[in-house]
C-alpha positions, 0 to 999 in steps of 0.5 A: 500500500502506497497511500492511506486517506482519512475521511474526517467527515465519516470517520473512515480510513480508505486504503488502495490495495493494487495487488488485490485490485481493491479499495478497503474502507475501515472504521476510523477507530479500527484496531487489531485484527478488525476487517474492513467495513467495505471492499470495492473489488471485482471484475466490474471494478477493474484495476486499482492504482496505488494512490487515491483520494476521498471526496467526503462531500460528494461521496466519491473515491478517486484513484487511477490505474495506467493512464486512466482516472477512476471514480467510485461511489464512496459507500460502494461495496463489492464488485462496483464499476466506476461511475466516471473515468477520465481517459484518452489522448486529450487528457495528457495523462502519462504515468500519474503519480499523485491524486488529490480532489478539492470538493469545495472548488470542484477540482481534481489535480493529478501529479505526473511522474517526472520520469514518465517519458523514460524507464530510467530511475532518474529524470532524463535531462534530454527528455522533452517530457517532464513532470506536470500537474494536470487540473481537471473539473471534479466532474469531468468524464471521458477524453477531456482536456485539463482545464490547467496544466502546471509544467 
């Protein structure tokens, strides 16, 4: 697990588990061997990335896999398909590395790995492809262009 988010509004801990292709939600006060209260996982769910964020106001969970942003209902349990996806060449998504949703301003920010143009462990100084922050509207879906790009 590479990410853990605390939803203070609902007192829940949300964890992506990419090896199991699952999103686990625990009670905020969970202790010991206590299991999750909800699990999003199954063929309809698809692949789950290693990072996520929670929008407690609009009851959504945002994650990514490959070059696709996936949005699930926060209260979903079981084999649940995403309610929205952001995917396609216009999105400029290449190796996302971070994700954060701002439910007040209705934006979604995606950090791109500065190595996304190479397989090298360090940034290739000759590469034209550098890291970036892509900003989308929170409700965007499909092959949409970012509303802002910070590069």
